[in-house]
C-alpha positions in Angstrom: -18.1 -37.0 -57.1 -18.3 -37.3 -53.3 -16.0 -35.3 -51.1 -13.6 -37.9 -49.9 -11.1 -36.9 -47.2 -7.7 -38.4 -46.6 -7.8 -41.2 -44.0 -5.3 -39.4 -41.7 -7.6 -36.3 -41.7 -10.8 -38.2 -40.9 -12.4 -36.7 -37.8 -14.1 -39.3 -35.7 -14.5 -37.6 -32.4 -16.3 -34.5 -31.1 -15.2 -32.5 -28.1 -18.0 -30.4 -26.6 -17.1 -27.6 -24.2 -19.6 -25.4 -22.4 -18.6 -21.8 -22.4 -20.3 -18.6 -21.4 -21.6 -16.2 -24.1 -18.6 -13.9 -23.3 -16.1 -16.8 -23.7 -17.7 -17.8 -27.0 -17.4 -14.3 -28.3 -13.8 -14.1 -27.2 -13.0 -17.4 -29.0 -14.7 -16.1 -32.2 -12.8 -12.7 -32.0 -9.4 -14.4 -31.5 -10.1 -16.9 -34.3 -11.0 -14.1 -36.7 -8.1 -11.9 -35.6 -5.7 -14.6 -36.4 -7.3 -15.4 -39.8 -9.2 -18.5 -39.0 -12.6 -19.1 -40.5 -13.9 -21.1 -37.6 -13.2 -21.5 -33.9 -12.5 -25.2 -34.6 -9.7 -24.2 -36.9 -8.3 -21.8 -34.3 -8.4 -24.5 -31.6 -6.6 -27.0 -33.9 -3.9 -24.4 -34.5 -3.2 -24.4 -30.8 -2.2 -28.1 -31.0 0.0 -27.2 -34.0 1.7 -24.4 -32.0 2.4 -26.8 -29.1 3.9 -29.4 -31.5 6.1 -26.8 -33.1 7.4 -25.6 -29.8 8.1 -29.2 -28.7 9.9 -29.9 -32.0 12.1 -26.8 -31.4 13.1 -27.9 -27.9 14.1 -31.4 -29.2 16.3 -30.0 -32.0 
């Protein structure tokens, strides 16, 4: 059976960012150090962190 994702998790956009080799390595190190399998997962977690902080200030 096909791998069907939930509609709210559908990823339609790509953000491309140019980084130096050193920056790329740093992103990869930080992602791995925090337990993420990919840099993409690490970057998405930054949005989650910001949302959690905002939710705490509203409460």
